[in-house]
C-alpha positions in Angstrom: 149.6 257.6 94.1 149.2 255.4 97.2 147.8 252.5 95.1 150.9 252.7 92.9 153.1 252.6 95.9 151.4 249.4 97.1 152.3 247.9 93.7 155.9 249.1 94.1 156.0 247.5 97.6 156.5 250.9 99.2 154.1 250.1 102.1 155.1 253.0 104.4 154.7 255.5 101.5 151.4 253.9 100.5 150.1 254.1 104.0 151.0 257.7 104.4 149.3 258.6 101.1 146.2 256.5 101.7 145.5 257.5 105.2 144.7 261.0 103.9 143.0 260.0 100.7 140.6 257.8 102.6 139.3 260.8 104.5 138.5 262.5 101.2 137.2 259.4 99.5 135.5 257.6 102.4 132.9 255.9 100.2 135.6 254.4 97.9 136.1 250.8 99.0 139.3 250.4 96.9 141.0 253.0 99.0 140.3 251.0 102.2 141.5 247.8 100.4 144.8 249.3 99.4 145.4 251.0 102.7 144.6 247.6 104.3 147.3 245.9 102.3 149.8 248.5 103.3 148.8 248.1 107.0 149.0 244.3 106.7 152.6 244.5 105.5 153.4 247.0 108.3 152.1 244.5 110.8 149.1 246.7 111.7 146.8 243.7 111.6 143.9 245.2 113.5 143.8 248.4 111.4 144.1 246.3 108.2 141.3 244.0 109.2 139.0 247.0 109.8 139.9 248.5 106.4 139.2 245.2 104.7 135.9 245.1 106.5 135.0 248.6 105.4 136.1 247.8 101.8 133.7 244.8 101.7 130.9 246.8 103.3 131.4 249.4 100.5 131.1 246.7 97.9 134.7 246.4 96.9 134.7 242.6 96.7 137.7 240.7 95.4 139.1 237.2 96.2 142.3 238.7 97.6 140.4 240.8 100.1 139.4 237.6 101.8 142.9 236.2 101.6 144.5 239.3 103.2 141.7 239.6 105.8 142.3 235.9 106.6 145.9 236.6 107.2 145.0 239.5 109.5 142.6 237.3 111.5 145.2 234.6 112.0 147.7 237.1 113.3 145.0 238.4 115.6 144.5 234.9 117.0 141.1 234.4 115.3 142.6 231.4 113.5 139.4 229.5 112.5 137.8 232.5 110.9 141.2 233.4 109.3 141.4 230.0 107.8 137.8 230.2 106.5 138.6 233.5 104.8 141.6 231.9 103.1 139.4 229.0 101.8 136.8 231.6 100.6 139.5 233.4 98.7 140.7 230.1 97.1 137.1 229.2 96.2 136.7 232.6 94.5 139.7 232.0 92.4 142.6 233.5 94.4 145.7 231.5 93.9 146.6 230.5 97.5 150.0 228.7 97.5 149.3 225.0 97.4 151.3 224.2 100.6 149.5 227.0 102.5 146.1 225.8 101.3 146.8 222.2 102.4 148.0 223.4 105.8 144.9 225.5 106.3 142.7 222.5 105.3 144.5 220.3 107.8 144.2 222.8 110.6 140.5 223.3 109.9 140.0 219.5 110.0 142.0 219.0 113.2 140.7 219.7 116.7 144.0 221.5 117.7 143.6 225.0 116.2 
């Protein structure tokens, strides 16, 4: 149910559903991924990054995981690693908006990050 709520953009409802499901399905990386998305949209960047980390550790690997985790890292002032995650997502086939991708490349190539 929580995963459906993410799709419907009901991030608060998704978070409420997924915080309990994750306890029961703690070895299911997809649950951490979708909870991470809901946390990201609720500006819970630290929690979201931790859930994306756990999702990856459990083998739930998707290009958008790196994009979303990169967004978390940039909000947490880990900009270089955040930009690297966005590039990784792009290289894996995630459609990063062209203007955002160019901006990330410019920032990585500059000395003022």
